[in-house]
C-alpha positions in Angstrom: -3.4 -62.5 36.4 -2.1 -61.4 33.1 -1.3 -58.0 32.2 -3.9 -55.9 30.7 -3.5 -55.0 27.0 -1.4 -52.0 26.5 -4.2 -50.4 23.9 -6.8 -51.1 26.6 -4.9 -49.5 29.2 -4.6 -46.1 27.2 -8.1 -46.7 26.0 -7.1 -46.3 22.4 -7.6 -48.5 19.3 -4.7 -50.8 18.0 -4.7 -48.5 14.9 -3.9 -45.3 17.0 -1.6 -42.8 15.7 1.1 -41.5 17.6 -0.7 -38.1 18.5 -3.8 -40.3 19.7 -1.3 -42.3 22.0 0.2 -39.0 23.2 -3.4 -37.3 24.0 -4.5 -40.6 25.5 -1.3 -40.5 27.9 -1.6 -37.1 28.9 -5.4 -37.6 30.0 -4.4 -40.9 32.0 -1.1 -39.5 33.4 -3.1 -36.3 34.7 -5.9 -38.6 36.0 -3.8 -41.2 38.1 -0.6 -39.0 38.9 -0.3 -39.6 42.7 0.8 -36.3 43.9 -2.4 -34.9 42.1 -4.8 -37.0 44.4 -6.5 -35.2 47.1 -7.4 -38.2 49.1 -4.8 -40.1 50.7 -6.8 -43.6 50.3 -6.8 -43.2 46.6 -2.9 -42.6 46.3 -2.0 -46.2 46.3 -4.5 -47.2 43.8 -3.6 -44.3 41.7 0.2 -45.2 41.9 -0.5 -48.6 40.4 -2.6 -47.2 37.6 -0.1 -44.7 37.0 2.6 -47.1 36.5 0.3 -49.2 34.2 -0.1 -46.2 32.0 3.5 -45.4 32.0 4.5 -48.8 31.1 1.9 -49.1 28.2 3.0 -45.5 26.8 6.9 -46.3 27.2 6.2 -49.4 24.9 3.7 -48.0 22.3 5.3 -44.9 21.7 8.5 -46.7 20.5 8.0 -47.9 16.8 10.2 -51.0 17.5 8.9 -51.8 20.8 5.4 -51.4 19.6 6.1 -53.7 16.6 7.3 -56.4 18.6 4.5 -56.1 21.0 2.0 -56.2 18.1 3.6 -59.3 17.2 4.3 -61.2 20.5 2.1 -59.5 23.0 3.4 -59.6 26.5 5.4 -62.6 25.7 8.5 -60.4 25.2 8.4 -60.3 29.0 10.1 -57.7 31.3 13.6 -58.1 29.3 11.9 -56.7 26.3 9.5 -53.9 27.7 10.9 -53.0 31.2 9.4 -53.9 34.5 6.6 -51.4 34.8 8.3 -48.7 37.4 10.2 -45.6 36.5 13.8 -47.0 36.3 14.0 -47.6 32.8 12.1 -44.6 31.7 13.6 -41.8 29.5 11.4 -38.9 30.5 12.8 -36.8 27.6 11.8 -39.1 24.9 8.6 -40.0 23.1 6.7 -36.8 24.5 7.3 -37.8 28.3 9.1 -34.6 28.8 6.3 -32.3 27.5 3.5 -34.6 29.3 5.4 -34.3 32.9 6.2 -30.6 32.4 2.6 -30.0 31.5 1.5 -31.9 34.9 4.3 -30.1 36.8 3.0 -26.6 35.8 -0.6 -27.8 36.6 0.1 -28.9 40.0 3.4 -26.6 41.0 3.0 -23.9 38.8 5.1 -22.8 35.9 8.1 -21.9 37.8 8.3 -25.3 39.6 10.8 -26.7 37.1 13.5 -24.2 37.2 15.5 -22.3 39.5 15.8 -18.7 39.8 13.6 -15.5 38.8 13.6 -15.8 35.2 14.0 -13.0 32.5 10.6 -12.1 31.3 9.9 -10.1 28.0 7.9 -7.1 28.0 4.1 -6.8 27.2 3.2 -5.7 23.7 1.2 -2.3 23.3 -1.4 -1.2 20.8 -2.2 2.3 20.0 -5.2 3.0 17.9 -4.5 5.9 15.5 -7.1 7.7 13.5 -5.8 9.5 10.4 -7.2 12.0 8.2 -8.1 10.6 4.8 -5.4 12.9 3.3 -2.8 11.8 5.5 -3.5 8.2 5.0 -3.0 8.8 1.2 0.2 10.9 1.4 1.7 9.5 4.6 2.8 11.7 7.3 5.1 11.8 10.5 2.9 11.6 13.8 3.9 12.2 17.5 2.5 9.4 19.7 2.2 9.7 23.5 2.7 6.2 24.7 2.2 5.4 28.3 4.3 2.1 29.4 6.0 0.5 32.2 9.7 0.9 32.3 12.8 -0.1 34.2 13.2 2.4 37.4 16.5 4.4 36.3 16.8 5.4 39.8 17.6 1.7 41.0 18.4 0.3 37.7 15.7 -2.2 38.3 16.8 -3.8 41.7 14.0 -2.0 43.6 16.3 -1.4 46.5 17.5 2.3 47.5 20.9 1.0 47.4 23.1 -2.1 47.1 23.3 -2.5 50.7 19.4 -2.6 50.8 19.3 -5.9 49.2 19.4 -8.9 51.5 19.5 -12.6 51.0 16.4 -14.1 51.4 16.6 -16.3 54.5 14.0 -18.8 53.2 15.6 -19.8 50.0 19.0 -18.8 51.0 19.3 -16.9 48.0 18.5 -19.5 45.6 15.1 -18.2 44.8 13.7 -21.5 44.9 12.3 -23.9 47.6 12.7 -27.7 46.8 10.1 -30.2 47.8 9.9 -33.9 47.7 6.6 -34.8 46.0 6.1 -38.7 45.5 8.5 -39.8 42.9 10.0 -36.4 42.1 12.1 -33.7 43.7 10.9 -30.6 42.4 11.2 -26.8 43.1 8.8 -23.9 43.3 9.5 -20.1 43.3 10.0 -18.8 47.0 7.1 -17.1 48.2 8.9 -14.7 50.6 11.1 -13.1 48.1 8.9 -14.0 44.7 11.8 -16.0 43.2 14.6 -13.3 43.4 16.7 -14.8 46.1 16.7 -11.2 47.6 14.9 -8.9 50.2 14.5 -5.5 49.8 15.3 -3.9 53.1 14.9 -0.3 51.8 12.5 0.1 49.0 13.7 2.7 46.1 11.9 6.0 46.3 11.2 6.2 42.7 9.4 2.7 42.2 8.7 1.8 45.7 10.3 -1.5 45.2 8.6 -2.4 42.2 11.5 -2.1 39.9 9.4 -0.4 37.1 7.9 2.9 36.8 5.0 4.1 34.8 5.9 6.7 32.1 4.7 8.4 29.1 7.1 8.5 26.0 6.6 10.5 23.1 7.5 8.7 19.7 7.7 9.8 15.9 6.3 7.6 13.8 6.3 7.8 10.0 2.8 6.8 8.6 3.3 5.4 5.1 1.6 6.8 2.1 -1.3 4.5 1.2 -1.9 3.1 4.6 -5.5 1.5 4.9 -7.8 0.9 7.9 -7.0 -2.1 9.8 -3.2 -2.1 8.9 -0.9 -2.4 11.6 2.7 -0.8 12.1 5.1 -2.7 14.4 7.6 -0.5 16.4 10.0 -3.2 17.6 11.3 -2.9 21.4 8.6 0.1 21.9 6.5 -1.8 24.1 6.8 -2.2 27.9 10.1 -3.1 29.2 10.9 -6.6 30.4 11.4 -7.8 33.9 14.7 -9.4 35.6 16.6 -8.2 32.3 14.2 -9.6 29.7 13.9 -7.8 26.5 11.0 -5.1 25.8 7.9 -5.9 24.0 6.7 -4.3 20.8 4.2 -1.4 19.9 1.5 -1.8 17.3 -0.1 1.3 15.9 -3.4 0.2 14.6 -4.5 2.6 11.7 -8.1 3.7 11.5 -9.1 6.2 8.3 -11.7 8.9 8.7 -14.1 9.2 6.0 -13.8 12.1 3.7 -17.0 14.2 2.7 -16.3 14.3 -1.1 -13.9 11.1 -1.6 -14.0 7.4 -1.2 -11.4 4.9 -1.7 -11.1 1.6 -3.2 -7.9 0.0 -2.9 -5.4 2.4 -4.6 -8.4 4.3 -6.6 -10.0 7.4 -5.2 -13.8 8.0 -6.3 -16.0 11.1 -6.4 -19.4 11.8 -7.6 -19.6 14.8 -10.3 -23.0 16.5 -11.1 -23.2 17.3 -14.8 -26.0 18.9 -16.6 -27.9 16.9 -19.4 -26.7 19.5 -21.8 -22.9 19.0 -21.1 -23.6 15.3 -20.8 -25.4 15.5 -24.4 -23.1 17.8 -26.0 -19.9 17.4 -24.1 -17.5 19.9 -22.4 -15.0 20.8 -20.0 -15.8 20.6 -16.4 -13.6 21.5 -13.0 -13.4 18.5 -10.7 -11.8 18.2 -7.2 -8.8 16.2 -6.5 -6.8 15.6 -3.4 -4.2 17.7 -5.3 -6.4 20.5 -6.1 -9.1 21.2 -8.7 -8.3 20.2 -12.4 -10.1 20.3 -15.7 -11.6 17.2 -17.6 -13.2 16.7 -20.8 -16.7 15.2 -20.7 -17.2 13.2 -23.8 -20.5 14.3 -26.2 -23.2 11.5 -25.0 -21.7 10.7 -21.7 -24.4 8.6 -20.0 -25.4 8.8 -16.1 -22.9 6.8 -13.8 -20.3 6.9 -16.5 -16.9 6.6 -14.7 -14.3 9.1 -16.0 -10.7 8.3 -15.3 -7.5 10.5 -14.5 -4.7 8.0 -14.2 -2.0 8.4 -11.6 -3.9 10.7 -9.3 -5.1 7.7 -6.8 -3.4 6.5 -3.6 0.3 5.3 -3.7 0.9 1.6 -3.9 2.6 0.3 -0.6 4.2 -2.4 -2.7 6.1 0.2 -4.6 4.0 -0.1 -7.7 2.1 2.4 -9.7 -0.4 4.8 -8.0 -4.0 4.1 -8.2 -6.3 6.6 -10.4 -8.8 9.4 -9.6 -12.3 8.2 -10.8 -15.2 10.4 -11.4 -18.7 9.1 -11.4 -21.0 11.3 -13.6 -24.4 12.2 -12.0 -26.8 13.6 -14.5 -28.1 16.8 -12.9 -31.8 17.2 -14.1 -33.4 21.2 -13.8 -36.4 21.3 -11.6 -37.9 24.9 -12.7 -37.9 25.8 -16.3 -39.0 29.0 -18.0 -41.7 29.0 -20.7 -38.9 29.4 -23.3 -37.0 26.7 -22.1 -40.0 24.2 -22.0 -40.7 25.6 -25.5 -37.1 24.6 -26.8 -37.3 21.2 -24.8 -40.5 20.1 -26.6 -39.1 21.2 -30.0 -36.2 19.0 -29.2 -38.2 16.1 -28.2 -40.4 16.2 -31.4 -37.3 16.5 -33.4 -36.0 13.2 -31.4 -39.3 11.4 -32.2 -40.2 11.1 -28.5 -43.6 11.1 -27.2 -45.0 11.5 -23.8 -48.2 11.8 -21.9 -48.4 15.3 -20.0 -51.0 13.9 -17.8 -49.1 10.7 -17.0 -45.2 10.4 -16.6 -43.6 13.6 -16.2 -41.9 15.2 -19.2 -38.7 15.1 -17.6 -39.0 11.8 -16.3 -39.1 10.8 -20.0 -35.9 12.9 -20.4 -34.2 11.0 -18.0 -35.2 7.7 -19.7 -33.9 9.4 -22.9 -30.5 10.0 -21.3 -30.1 6.6 -19.6 
């Protein structure tokens, strides 16, 4: 019986890309790997399928072999493409290494491919920092109390009360790994008795009780830059949790959240505030006092200023984090209409309206509604 078409074996089209071939091979290899079969009766069939899948991928993942196969088919014979077993395969080429590493990880765990307890980087930490509006604008040095896992200084991370309290693990003989023969492969996995360390702690450290790390709270001084915004993160390298087995520490990320201000709002590097202005000042112009983050200041309201007009004080906004010019302080004019008038004031406003050519229906729209329209 002739050999099955390699493309059909992998379940792909003849135009399949390298990525599509690799994806198909991963799927087939996981499906038919003999050591992943739970029923003994299926292992022989799976082994044959596994060999077919490997042979197909070994040819199609090599550009030159694939070209020859597309031209001559199986006519190249065993000399051209190998005998279908494992003897001629290079498991580090064409994605074989990655695929089989994945299979080993699924079956034996991630530690099944290497010996000894690996150094592991510590976890990153995040601190949510709520800042006052002013502190976010001008910057501030803050003190943070950060709880984290640190290497036990009493035992220097060994977990033992003394050096004599560390004994060689009898199961792995100090190697930290137990080796098994699994079908075609000889693999190792971390020793369960010593958890891959190769050592047994006979007398645990008083400080960490054999855990090698202790939970502590550390106080850090952090400089909050002027101009920080909600959602920005500051990274403090190596200030996260300590690593294990000599691994480096993680990082600390400070996530900023800015409290709202009762008067000011922020848009980028500009600060905004509303300023009530009488219609007399808006009409005739004048000087008014306005609040800023640096204290009260006097600005001039031009004659004829319309409602919601923006008056700008340059340079009194938020500093730029990029080092450019600071933003501006923007005052949004809000027209202030009186609600109670004396008879004399009403008389004067009536004369003003007549001089301006305004008409109104005293029984309909209110006079001051007309006045609002006049100033808009």
